[in-house]
All heavy atoms as TSV, in Angstrom:
chain	resi	resn	atom	element	x	y	z
A	1	GLU	N	N	80.195	90.155	90.610
A	1	GLU	CA	C	81.592	89.791	90.531
A	1	GLU	C	C	82.312	90.761	89.613
A	1	GLU	O	O	81.707	91.361	88.741
A	1	GLU	CB	C	81.734	88.371	89.989
A	1	GLU	CG	C	81.224	87.327	90.935
A	1	GLU	CD	C	81.545	85.934	90.452
A	1	GLU	OE1	O	82.411	85.782	89.576
A	1	GLU	OE2	O	80.941	85.004	90.966
A	2	PHE	N	N	83.632	90.852	89.808
A	2	PHE	CA	C	84.430	91.734	88.973
A	2	PHE	C	C	85.853	91.229	88.951
A	2	PHE	O	O	86.221	90.320	89.694
A	2	PHE	CB	C	84.366	93.174	89.475
A	2	PHE	CG	C	84.922	93.366	90.858
A	2	PHE	CD1	C	86.221	93.786	91.046
A	2	PHE	CD2	C	84.146	93.116	91.972
A	2	PHE	CE1	C	86.732	93.968	92.319
A	2	PHE	CE2	C	84.643	93.282	93.244
A	2	PHE	CZ	C	85.940	93.713	93.422
A	3	ASP	N	N	86.670	91.817	88.101
A	3	ASP	CA	C	88.048	91.385	87.963
A	3	ASP	C	C	88.939	92.606	87.780
A	3	ASP	O	O	88.542	93.579	87.141
A	3	ASP	CB	C	88.185	90.456	86.761
A	3	ASP	CG	C	89.575	89.867	86.646
A	3	ASP	OD1	O	90.165	89.526	87.688
A	3	ASP	OD2	O	90.075	89.769	85.516
A	4	ILE	N	N	90.122	92.557	88.368
A	4	ILE	CA	C	91.144	93.580	88.145
A	4	ILE	C	C	92.182	92.940	87.241
A	4	ILE	O	O	92.802	91.951	87.604
A	4	ILE	CB	C	91.793	94.033	89.468
A	4	ILE	CG1	C	90.738	94.586	90.431
A	4	ILE	CG2	C	92.874	95.075	89.182
A	4	ILE	CD1	C	91.291	94.911	91.815
A	5	THR	N	N	92.354	93.477	86.053
A	5	THR	CA	C	93.265	92.874	85.079
A	5	THR	C	C	94.720	93.237	85.373
A	5	THR	O	O	95.006	94.126	86.177
A	5	THR	CB	C	92.940	93.349	83.654
A	5	THR	OG1	O	93.224	94.750	83.566
A	5	THR	CG2	C	91.501	93.063	83.288
A	6	ASP	N	N	95.610	92.550	84.677
A	6	ASP	CA	C	97.019	92.912	84.740
A	6	ASP	C	C	97.198	94.294	84.129
A	6	ASP	O	O	96.330	94.781	83.400
A	6	ASP	CB	C	97.863	91.897	83.969
A	6	ASP	CG	C	97.895	90.551	84.661
A	6	ASP	OD1	O	97.802	90.526	85.902
A	6	ASP	OD2	O	98.009	89.533	83.967
A	7	ALA	N	N	98.314	94.909	84.423
A	7	ALA	CA	C	98.579	96.252	83.922
A	7	ALA	C	C	98.595	96.267	82.397
A	7	ALA	O	O	99.181	95.402	81.764
A	7	ALA	CB	C	99.892	96.769	84.473
A	8	ILE	N	N	97.905	97.252	81.836
A	8	ILE	CA	C	97.904	97.480	80.395
A	8	ILE	C	C	99.047	98.454	80.136
A	8	ILE	O	O	99.099	99.506	80.731
A	8	ILE	CB	C	96.567	98.120	79.952
A	8	ILE	CG1	C	95.398	97.224	80.336
A	8	ILE	CG2	C	96.584	98.424	78.464
A	8	ILE	CD1	C	94.059	97.937	80.239
A	9	ASP	N	N	99.943	98.121	79.286
A	9	ASP	CA	C	101.125	98.928	78.941
A	9	ASP	C	C	101.943	99.311	80.168
A	9	ASP	O	O	102.676	100.279	80.162
A	9	ASP	CB	C	100.752	100.153	78.098
A	9	ASP	CG	C	100.061	101.282	78.860
A	9	ASP	OD1	O	100.170	101.363	80.101
A	9	ASP	OD2	O	99.420	102.109	78.211
A	10	GLY	N	N	101.788	98.552	81.250
A	10	GLY	CA	C	102.579	98.781	82.449
A	10	GLY	C	C	102.144	99.950	83.295
A	10	GLY	O	O	102.740	100.229	84.321
A	11	LYS	N	N	101.073	100.672	82.886
A	11	LYS	CA	C	100.690	101.876	83.612
A	11	LYS	C	C	99.215	101.937	83.992
A	11	LYS	O	O	98.845	102.690	84.863
A	11	LYS	CB	C	101.033	103.108	82.777
A	11	LYS	CG	C	102.513	103.255	82.552
A	11	LYS	CD	C	102.808	104.480	81.749
A	11	LYS	CE	C	104.310	104.571	81.517
A	11	LYS	NZ	N	104.666	105.701	80.692
A	12	ARG	N	N	98.369	101.176	83.317
A	12	ARG	CA	C	96.926	101.240	83.584
A	12	ARG	C	C	96.396	99.832	83.805
A	12	ARG	O	O	96.868	98.893	83.189
A	12	ARG	CB	C	96.183	101.894	82.422
A	12	ARG	CG	C	96.645	103.322	82.176
A	12	ARG	CD	C	95.832	104.007	81.097
A	12	ARG	NE	N	94.553	104.465	81.592
A	12	ARG	CZ	C	94.361	105.538	82.345
A	12	ARG	NH1	N	95.375	106.267	82.722
A	12	ARG	NH2	N	93.151	105.893	82.730
A	13	VAL	N	N	95.413	99.711	84.676
A	13	VAL	CA	C	94.724	98.436	84.874
A	13	VAL	C	C	93.241	98.655	84.616
A	13	VAL	O	O	92.731	99.768	84.759
A	13	VAL	CB	C	94.922	97.855	86.296
A	13	VAL	CG1	C	96.375	97.524	86.545
A	13	VAL	CG2	C	94.407	98.795	87.355
A	14	ALA	N	N	92.568	97.604	84.223
A	14	ALA	CA	C	91.129	97.674	83.980
A	14	ALA	C	C	90.406	96.946	85.092
A	14	ALA	O	O	90.867	95.926	85.593
A	14	ALA	CB	C	90.796	97.046	82.630
A	15	ILE	N	N	89.271	97.486	85.507
A	15	ILE	CA	C	88.392	96.827	86.465
A	15	ILE	C	C	87.095	96.555	85.731
A	15	ILE	O	O	86.435	97.485	85.260
A	15	ILE	CB	C	88.140	97.691	87.710
A	15	ILE	CG1	C	89.457	97.943	88.443
A	15	ILE	CG2	C	87.132	97.019	88.623
A	15	ILE	CD1	C	89.321	98.801	89.673
A	16	LYS	N	N	86.772	95.275	85.580
A	16	LYS	CA	C	85.596	94.880	84.815
A	16	LYS	C	C	84.560	94.258	85.728
A	16	LYS	O	O	84.864	93.345	86.489
A	16	LYS	CB	C	85.993	93.878	83.733
A	16	LYS	CG	C	86.976	94.429	82.737
A	16	LYS	CD	C	87.378	93.385	81.743
A	16	LYS	CE	C	88.428	93.931	80.795
A	16	LYS	NZ	N	88.887	92.912	79.851
A	17	SER	N	N	83.332	94.734	85.646
A	17	SER	CA	C	82.229	94.201	86.434
A	17	SER	C	C	81.497	93.127	85.637
A	17	SER	O	O	81.268	93.289	84.444
A	17	SER	CB	C	81.257	95.321	86.803
A	17	SER	OG	O	80.144	94.784	87.476
A	18	ASN	N	N	81.153	92.034	86.321
A	18	ASN	CA	C	80.396	90.957	85.683
A	18	ASN	C	C	78.948	90.957	86.148
A	18	ASN	O	O	78.229	90.001	85.918
A	18	ASN	CB	C	81.024	89.599	86.020
A	18	ASN	CG	C	82.449	89.500	85.555
A	18	ASN	OD1	O	82.822	90.093	84.563
A	18	ASN	ND2	N	83.254	88.766	86.276
A	19	GLY	N	N	78.520	91.989	86.836
A	19	GLY	CA	C	77.170	92.023	87.385
A	19	GLY	C	C	76.627	93.434	87.441
A	19	GLY	O	O	77.123	94.335	86.759
A	20	THR	N	N	75.632	93.629	88.294
A	20	THR	CA	C	74.968	94.927	88.380
A	20	THR	C	C	75.540	95.838	89.465
A	20	THR	O	O	75.193	97.005	89.533
A	20	THR	CB	C	73.469	94.743	88.644
A	20	THR	OG1	O	73.306	94.006	89.851
A	20	THR	CG2	C	72.806	94.003	87.496
A	21	ALA	N	N	76.398	95.311	90.318
A	21	ALA	CA	C	76.969	96.132	91.388
A	21	ALA	C	C	77.933	97.166	90.804
A	21	ALA	O	O	78.601	96.919	89.807
A	21	ALA	CB	C	77.705	95.260	92.395
A	22	LYS	N	N	77.995	98.338	91.432
A	22	LYS	CA	C	78.991	99.343	91.073
A	22	LYS	C	C	80.275	98.984	91.808
A	22	LYS	O	O	80.250	98.561	92.960
A	22	LYS	CB	C	78.534	100.741	91.476
A	22	LYS	CG	C	77.419	101.262	90.627
A	22	LYS	CD	C	77.101	102.696	90.981
A	22	LYS	CE	C	75.973	103.209	90.097
A	22	LYS	NZ	N	75.625	104.592	90.450
A	23	ILE	N	N	81.404	99.193	91.147
A	23	ILE	CA	C	82.700	98.872	91.731
A	23	ILE	C	C	83.334	100.164	92.249
A	23	ILE	O	O	83.463	101.141	91.509
A	23	ILE	CB	C	83.632	98.207	90.700
A	23	ILE	CG1	C	82.946	97.006	90.044
A	23	ILE	CG2	C	84.947	97.805	91.362
A	23	ILE	CD1	C	82.485	95.938	90.986
A	24	TYR	N	N	83.705	100.156	93.520
A	24	TYR	CA	C	84.381	101.288	94.153
A	24	TYR	C	C	85.804	100.857	94.477
A	24	TYR	O	O	86.053	99.681	94.744
A	24	TYR	CB	C	83.646	101.694	95.433
A	24	TYR	CG	C	82.275	102.266	95.176
A	24	TYR	CD1	C	81.188	101.441	94.927
A	24	TYR	CD2	C	82.073	103.642	95.168
A	24	TYR	CE1	C	79.923	101.967	94.676
A	24	TYR	CE2	C	80.807	104.180	94.925
A	24	TYR	CZ	C	79.745	103.332	94.686
A	24	TYR	OH	O	78.501	103.852	94.443
A	25	TYR	N	N	86.735	101.822	94.465
A	25	TYR	CA	C	88.132	101.439	94.668
A	25	TYR	C	C	88.898	102.477	95.480
A	25	TYR	O	O	88.460	103.619	95.628
A	25	TYR	CB	C	88.814	101.225	93.316
A	25	TYR	CG	C	89.192	102.517	92.621
A	25	TYR	CD1	C	90.506	102.964	92.627
A	25	TYR	CD2	C	88.236	103.301	91.977
A	25	TYR	CE1	C	90.857	104.151	91.994
A	25	TYR	CE2	C	88.580	104.480	91.344
A	25	TYR	CZ	C	89.891	104.891	91.355
A	25	TYR	OH	O	90.246	106.066	90.747
A	26	THR	N	N	90.049	102.036	95.984
A	26	THR	CA	C	91.003	102.930	96.646
A	26	THR	C	C	92.402	102.597	96.144
A	26	THR	O	O	92.655	101.502	95.650
A	26	THR	CB	C	90.986	102.775	98.180
A	26	THR	OG1	O	91.403	101.444	98.519
A	26	THR	CG2	C	89.604	103.045	98.765
A	27	THR	N	N	93.309	103.549	96.273
A	27	THR	CA	C	94.719	103.324	95.930
A	27	THR	C	C	95.635	103.647	97.104
A	27	THR	O	O	96.846	103.620	96.963
A	27	THR	CB	C	95.129	104.190	94.715
A	27	THR	OG1	O	94.872	105.565	95.022
A	27	THR	CG2	C	94.374	103.782	93.463
A	28	ASP	N	N	95.041	103.957	98.263
A	28	ASP	CA	C	95.843	104.327	99.430
A	28	ASP	C	C	95.945	103.207	100.468
A	28	ASP	O	O	96.415	103.426	101.577
A	28	ASP	CB	C	95.279	105.593	100.081
A	28	ASP	CG	C	93.876	105.406	100.629
A	28	ASP	OD1	O	93.310	104.283	100.535
A	28	ASP	OD2	O	93.320	106.386	101.158
A	29	GLY	N	N	95.473	102.010	100.112
A	29	GLY	CA	C	95.544	100.879	101.033
A	29	GLY	C	C	94.334	100.720	101.927
A	29	GLY	O	O	94.188	99.709	102.611
A	30	SER	N	N	93.423	101.708	101.924
A	30	SER	CA	C	92.234	101.607	102.770
A	30	SER	C	C	91.193	100.712	102.097
A	30	SER	O	O	91.225	100.479	100.892
A	30	SER	CB	C	91.644	102.997	103.026
A	30	SER	OG	O	91.201	103.582	101.816
A	31	GLU	N	N	90.261	100.204	102.910
A	31	GLU	CA	C	89.189	99.378	102.384
A	31	GLU	C	C	88.188	100.254	101.633
A	31	GLU	O	O	87.755	101.277	102.159
A	31	GLU	CB	C	88.460	98.652	103.519
A	31	GLU	CG	C	89.250	97.503	104.105
A	31	GLU	CD	C	89.460	96.383	103.102
A	31	GLU	OE1	O	88.499	95.964	102.429
A	31	GLU	OE2	O	90.603	95.916	103.000
A	32	PRO	N	N	87.807	99.870	100.417
A	32	PRO	CA	C	86.807	100.662	99.698
A	32	PRO	C	C	85.430	100.520	100.322
A	32	PRO	O	O	85.096	99.469	100.878
A	32	PRO	CB	C	86.836	100.074	98.284
A	32	PRO	CG	C	87.437	98.727	98.417
A	32	PRO	CD	C	88.304	98.755	99.635
A	33	ASP	N	N	84.660	101.597	100.270
A	33	ASP	CA	C	83.270	101.564	100.722
A	33	ASP	C	C	82.452	102.365	99.719
A	33	ASP	O	O	82.983	102.846	98.716
A	33	ASP	CB	C	83.117	102.081	102.154
A	33	ASP	CG	C	83.622	103.496	102.346
A	33	ASP	OD1	O	83.619	104.289	101.369
A	33	ASP	OD2	O	84.006	103.839	103.468
A	34	ALA	N	N	81.158	102.489	99.974
A	34	ALA	CA	C	80.272	103.169	99.028
A	34	ALA	C	C	80.560	104.663	98.911
A	34	ALA	O	O	80.008	105.332	98.041
A	34	ALA	CB	C	78.817	102.933	99.414
A	35	ALA	N	N	81.448	105.203	99.754
A	35	ALA	CA	C	81.858	106.602	99.652
A	35	ALA	C	C	83.171	106.750	98.884
A	35	ALA	O	O	83.608	107.868	98.618
A	35	ALA	CB	C	82.001	107.211	101.047
A	36	SER	N	N	83.793	105.642	98.517
A	36	SER	CA	C	85.043	105.675	97.746
A	36	SER	C	C	84.738	106.048	96.304
A	36	SER	O	O	83.580	106.133	95.895
A	36	SER	CB	C	85.719	104.297	97.797
A	36	SER	OG	O	86.034	103.929	99.112
A	37	ALA	N	N	85.790	106.231	95.530
A	37	ALA	CA	C	85.623	106.578	94.111
A	37	ALA	C	C	85.062	105.390	93.336
A	37	ALA	O	O	85.432	104.242	93.592
A	37	ALA	CB	C	86.965	106.989	93.518
A	38	ILE	N	N	84.170	105.673	92.386
A	38	ILE	CA	C	83.656	104.635	91.494
A	38	ILE	C	C	84.735	104.330	90.462
A	38	ILE	O	O	85.337	105.236	89.883
A	38	ILE	CB	C	82.363	105.091	90.791
A	38	ILE	CG1	C	81.263	105.300	91.829
A	38	ILE	CG2	C	81.930	104.074	89.740
A	38	ILE	CD1	C	79.973	105.858	91.262
A	39	ALA	N	N	84.978	103.056	90.243
A	39	ALA	CA	C	86.048	102.650	89.330
A	39	ALA	C	C	85.712	102.998	87.886
A	39	ALA	O	O	84.651	102.626	87.388
A	39	ALA	CB	C	86.283	101.151	89.458
A	40	PRO	N	N	86.625	103.704	87.212
A	40	PRO	CA	C	86.456	103.938	85.774
A	40	PRO	C	C	86.855	102.670	85.017
A	40	PRO	O	O	87.259	101.681	85.629
A	40	PRO	CB	C	87.437	105.083	85.499
A	40	PRO	CG	C	88.512	104.891	86.520
A	40	PRO	CD	C	87.819	104.324	87.740
A	41	SER	N	N	86.802	102.694	83.712
A	41	SER	CA	C	87.144	101.496	82.938
A	41	SER	C	C	88.620	101.128	83.067
A	41	SER	O	O	88.982	99.966	82.959
A	41	SER	CB	C	86.773	101.682	81.470
A	41	SER	OG	O	87.451	102.802	80.945
A	42	SER	N	N	89.480	102.113	83.299
A	42	SER	CA	C	90.888	101.813	83.568
A	42	SER	C	C	91.444	102.835	84.553
A	42	SER	O	O	90.958	103.957	84.637
A	42	SER	CB	C	91.719	101.794	82.285
A	42	SER	OG	O	91.813	103.075	81.724
A	43	ILE	N	N	92.450	102.399	85.306
A	43	ILE	CA	C	93.031	103.223	86.358
A	43	ILE	C	C	94.542	103.255	86.176
A	43	ILE	O	O	95.169	102.212	85.966
A	43	ILE	CB	C	92.710	102.645	87.751
A	43	ILE	CG1	C	91.202	102.577	87.956
A	43	ILE	CG2	C	93.378	103.449	88.856
A	43	ILE	CD1	C	90.801	101.768	89.165
A	44	ARG	N	N	95.125	104.427	86.283
A	44	ARG	CA	C	96.585	104.561	86.203
A	44	ARG	C	C	97.199	104.094	87.519
A	44	ARG	O	O	96.748	104.477	88.596
A	44	ARG	CB	C	96.970	106.011	85.938
A	44	ARG	CG	C	98.452	106.222	85.806
A	44	ARG	CD	C	98.737	107.674	85.436
A	44	ARG	NE	N	100.143	107.938	85.442
A	44	ARG	CZ	C	101.001	107.554	84.498
A	44	ARG	NH1	N	100.561	106.887	83.460
A	44	ARG	NH2	N	102.281	107.849	84.579
A	45	VAL	N	N	98.229	103.260	87.424
A	45	VAL	CA	C	98.938	102.791	88.614
A	45	VAL	C	C	100.436	102.953	88.402
A	45	VAL	O	O	100.922	102.887	87.291
A	45	VAL	CB	C	98.632	101.311	88.933
A	45	VAL	CG1	C	97.199	101.128	89.354
A	45	VAL	CG2	C	98.976	100.402	87.789
A	46	GLU	N	N	101.123	103.176	89.484
A	46	GLU	CA	C	102.583	103.235	89.460
A	46	GLU	C	C	103.122	101.897	89.938
A	46	GLU	O	O	102.454	101.182	90.686
A	46	GLU	CB	C	103.079	104.355	90.376
A	46	GLU	CG	C	102.596	105.741	89.975
A	46	GLU	CD	C	103.088	106.174	88.609
A	46	GLU	OE1	O	104.205	105.785	88.208
A	46	GLU	OE2	O	102.348	106.893	87.924
A	47	LYS	N	N	104.332	101.568	89.542
A	47	LYS	CA	C	104.951	100.333	90.001
A	47	LYS	C	C	104.993	100.350	91.525
A	47	LYS	O	O	105.369	101.350	92.135
A	47	LYS	CB	C	106.358	100.198	89.443
A	47	LYS	CG	C	107.000	98.891	89.790
A	47	LYS	CD	C	108.331	98.733	89.103
A	47	LYS	CE	C	108.912	97.377	89.459
A	47	LYS	NZ	N	110.169	97.135	88.770
A	48	GLY	N	N	104.553	99.273	92.133
A	48	GLY	CA	C	104.474	99.193	93.582
A	48	GLY	C	C	103.151	99.686	94.133
A	48	GLY	O	O	102.892	99.581	95.325
A	49	GLY	N	N	102.281	100.224	93.262
A	49	GLY	CA	C	100.979	100.721	93.693
A	49	GLY	C	C	100.012	99.591	93.995
A	49	GLY	O	O	100.138	98.482	93.482
A	50	THR	N	N	99.038	99.868	94.844
A	50	THR	CA	C	98.023	98.880	95.225
A	50	THR	C	C	96.636	99.419	94.932
A	50	THR	O	O	96.343	100.578	95.220
A	50	THR	CB	C	98.125	98.542	96.726
A	50	THR	OG1	O	99.404	97.965	96.981
A	50	THR	CG2	C	97.036	97.563	97.148
A	51	ILE	N	N	95.803	98.573	94.351
A	51	ILE	CA	C	94.396	98.900	94.130
A	51	ILE	C	C	93.568	97.918	94.935
A	51	ILE	O	O	93.806	96.711	94.902
A	51	ILE	CB	C	94.015	98.794	92.648
A	51	ILE	CG1	C	94.731	99.863	91.849
A	51	ILE	CG2	C	92.503	98.893	92.469
A	51	ILE	CD1	C	94.469	99.784	90.367
A	52	LYS	N	N	92.600	98.448	95.677
A	52	LYS	CA	C	91.609	97.621	96.357
A	52	LYS	C	C	90.260	97.994	95.766
A	52	LYS	O	O	89.967	99.175	95.594
A	52	LYS	CB	C	91.602	97.869	97.865
A	52	LYS	CG	C	92.818	97.325	98.577
A	52	LYS	CD	C	92.646	97.429	100.074
A	52	LYS	CE	C	93.794	96.742	100.783
A	52	LYS	NZ	N	93.520	96.607	102.221
A	53	ALA	N	N	89.452	96.994	95.458
A	53	ALA	CA	C	88.148	97.250	94.850
A	53	ALA	C	C	87.102	96.311	95.436
A	53	ALA	O	O	87.405	95.179	95.823
A	53	ALA	CB	C	88.225	97.062	93.339
A	54	ARG	N	N	85.871	96.800	95.498
A	54	ARG	CA	C	84.760	96.002	96.011
A	54	ARG	C	C	83.463	96.481	95.366
A	54	ARG	O	O	83.306	97.664	95.085
A	54	ARG	CB	C	84.662	96.136	97.521
A	54	ARG	CG	C	83.665	95.155	98.125
A	54	ARG	CD	C	83.767	95.135	99.613
A	54	ARG	NE	N	82.962	94.027	100.133
A	54	ARG	CZ	C	82.763	93.791	101.411
A	54	ARG	NH1	N	83.310	94.572	102.320
A	54	ARG	NH2	N	82.027	92.775	101.794
A	55	GLY	N	N	82.557	95.559	95.134
A	55	GLY	CA	C	81.267	95.888	94.558
A	55	GLY	C	C	80.262	96.268	95.635
A	55	GLY	O	O	80.287	95.726	96.743
A	56	PHE	N	N	79.379	97.208	95.293
A	56	PHE	CA	C	78.306	97.641	96.191
A	56	PHE	C	C	77.025	97.791	95.388
A	56	PHE	O	O	77.047	98.271	94.258
A	56	PHE	CB	C	78.648	98.983	96.854
A	56	PHE	CG	C	79.769	98.887	97.835
A	56	PHE	CD1	C	81.087	98.977	97.415
A	56	PHE	CD2	C	79.515	98.702	99.181
A	56	PHE	CE1	C	82.130	98.880	98.317
A	56	PHE	CE2	C	80.547	98.604	100.097
A	56	PHE	CZ	C	81.856	98.691	99.657
A	57	LEU	N	N	75.904	97.398	95.987
A	57	LEU	CA	C	74.601	97.619	95.380
A	57	LEU	C	C	74.223	99.082	95.508
A	57	LEU	O	O	74.852	99.834	96.252
A	57	LEU	CB	C	73.549	96.732	96.051
A	57	LEU	CG	C	73.796	95.227	95.964
A	57	LEU	CD1	C	72.718	94.470	96.732
A	57	LEU	CD2	C	73.861	94.768	94.518
A	58	CYS	N	N	73.168	99.486	94.819
A	58	CYS	CA	C	72.728	100.891	94.841
A	58	CYS	C	C	72.429	101.398	96.245
A	58	CYS	O	O	72.601	102.578	96.523
A	58	CYS	CB	C	71.495	101.070	93.967
A	58	CYS	SG	S	71.836	100.811	92.229
A	59	ASP	N	N	71.997	100.505	97.144
A	59	ASP	CA	C	71.678	100.924	98.512
A	59	ASP	C	C	72.896	100.927	99.433
A	59	ASP	O	O	72.782	101.154	100.626
A	59	ASP	CB	C	70.562	100.059	99.094
A	59	ASP	CG	C	70.973	98.605	99.302
A	59	ASP	OD1	O	72.142	98.238	99.002
A	59	ASP	OD2	O	70.125	97.819	99.764
A	60	GLY	N	N	74.095	100.663	98.878
A	60	GLY	CA	C	75.319	100.675	99.671
A	60	GLY	C	C	75.698	99.342	100.275
A	60	GLY	O	O	76.723	99.232	100.952
A	61	THR	N	N	74.915	98.295	100.026
A	61	THR	CA	C	75.222	96.966	100.553
A	61	THR	C	C	76.423	96.387	99.813
A	61	THR	O	O	76.423	96.329	98.582
A	61	THR	CB	C	74.017	96.014	100.379
A	61	THR	OG1	O	72.894	96.578	101.029
A	61	THR	CG2	C	74.311	94.638	100.933
A	62	PRO	N	N	77.476	95.952	100.541
A	62	PRO	CA	C	78.637	95.375	99.872
A	62	PRO	C	C	78.305	94.013	99.262
A	62	PRO	O	O	77.481	93.267	99.781
A	62	PRO	CB	C	79.669	95.235	100.991
A	62	PRO	CG	C	78.906	95.279	102.247
A	62	PRO	CD	C	77.633	96.024	101.993
A	63	VAL	N	N	78.963	93.727	98.149
A	63	VAL	CA	C	78.785	92.467	97.451
A	63	VAL	C	C	80.146	91.783	97.347
A	63	VAL	O	O	81.091	92.355	96.810
A	63	VAL	CB	C	78.232	92.703	96.028
A	63	VAL	CG1	C	78.095	91.393	95.275
A	63	VAL	CG2	C	76.908	93.446	96.087
A	64	GLY	N	N	80.248	90.586	97.874
A	64	GLY	CA	C	81.502	89.848	97.774
A	64	GLY	C	C	82.600	90.419	98.641
A	64	GLY	O	O	82.373	91.265	99.511
A	65	GLU	N	N	83.788	89.953	98.383
A	65	GLU	CA	C	84.976	90.345	99.140
A	65	GLU	C	C	85.736	91.446	98.414
A	65	GLU	O	O	85.588	91.639	97.210
A	65	GLU	CB	C	85.890	89.134	99.329
A	65	GLU	CG	C	85.247	87.970	100.066
A	65	GLU	CD	C	84.919	88.331	101.512
A	65	GLU	OE1	O	85.717	89.030	102.152
A	65	GLU	OE2	O	83.846	87.916	101.973
A	66	THR	N	N	86.591	92.137	99.154
A	66	THR	CA	C	87.476	93.130	98.555
A	66	THR	C	C	88.580	92.412	97.773
A	66	THR	O	O	89.168	91.457	98.274
A	66	THR	CB	C	88.117	94.006	99.647
A	66	THR	OG1	O	87.081	94.684	100.351
A	66	THR	CG2	C	89.086	95.019	99.052
A	67	MET	N	N	88.833	92.870	96.553
A	67	MET	CA	C	89.951	92.350	95.764
A	67	MET	C	C	91.106	93.330	95.905
A	67	MET	O	O	90.905	94.542	95.876
A	67	MET	CB	C	89.573	92.230	94.289
A	67	MET	CG	C	88.558	91.143	94.026
A	67	MET	SD	S	88.261	90.940	92.259
A	67	MET	CE	C	89.785	90.147	91.766
A	68	THR	N	N	92.308	92.793	96.062
A	68	THR	CA	C	93.502	93.618	96.204
A	68	THR	C	C	94.536	93.162	95.188
A	68	THR	O	O	94.799	91.968	95.049
A	68	THR	CB	C	94.100	93.479	97.612
A	68	THR	OG1	O	93.102	93.844	98.576
A	68	THR	CG2	C	95.324	94.371	97.791
A	69	ARG	N	N	95.129	94.132	94.470
A	69	ARG	CA	C	96.213	93.829	93.531
A	69	ARG	C	C	97.321	94.854	93.744
A	69	ARG	O	O	97.059	96.042	93.847
A	69	ARG	CB	C	95.742	93.929	92.091
A	69	ARG	CG	C	94.727	92.893	91.648
A	69	ARG	CD	C	95.315	91.496	91.452
A	69	ARG	NE	N	96.310	91.421	90.423
A	69	ARG	CZ	C	96.079	91.170	89.132
A	69	ARG	NH1	N	94.844	91.001	88.715
A	69	ARG	NH2	N	97.069	91.113	88.289
A	70	THR	N	N	98.549	94.368	93.799
A	70	THR	CA	C	99.724	95.235	93.884
A	70	THR	C	C	100.511	95.056	92.596
A	70	THR	O	O	100.699	93.932	92.126
A	70	THR	CB	C	100.575	94.875	95.107
A	70	THR	OG1	O	99.776	95.050	96.281
A	70	THR	CG2	C	101.806	95.771	95.203
A	71	PHE	N	N	100.980	96.164	92.047
A	71	PHE	CA	C	101.675	96.130	90.772
A	71	PHE	C	C	103.102	96.591	90.887
A	71	PHE	O	O	103.498	97.263	91.767
A	71	PHE	CB	C	100.932	97.019	89.762
A	71	PHE	CG	C	99.538	96.542	89.517
A	71	PHE	CD1	C	98.485	97.012	90.277
A	71	PHE	CD2	C	99.293	95.593	88.549
A	71	PHE	CE1	C	97.193	96.562	90.064
A	71	PHE	CE2	C	98.004	95.138	88.330
A	71	PHE	CZ	C	96.961	95.615	89.083
């Protein structure tokens, strides 16, 4: 499991993992997959921007549902 926090200082959001899965994300509206970028501890977002994130195991198996947040 993981969480996408509210914007920090209005420009960055944090993605926190609660498990062993790696979190991958996109900012272009596409569904994240194991080839997407690995989420850093915080991501810069613009007003109106969207982040989609999903956890994947080391073998590429998706874990849980995709989370989507628009700011």
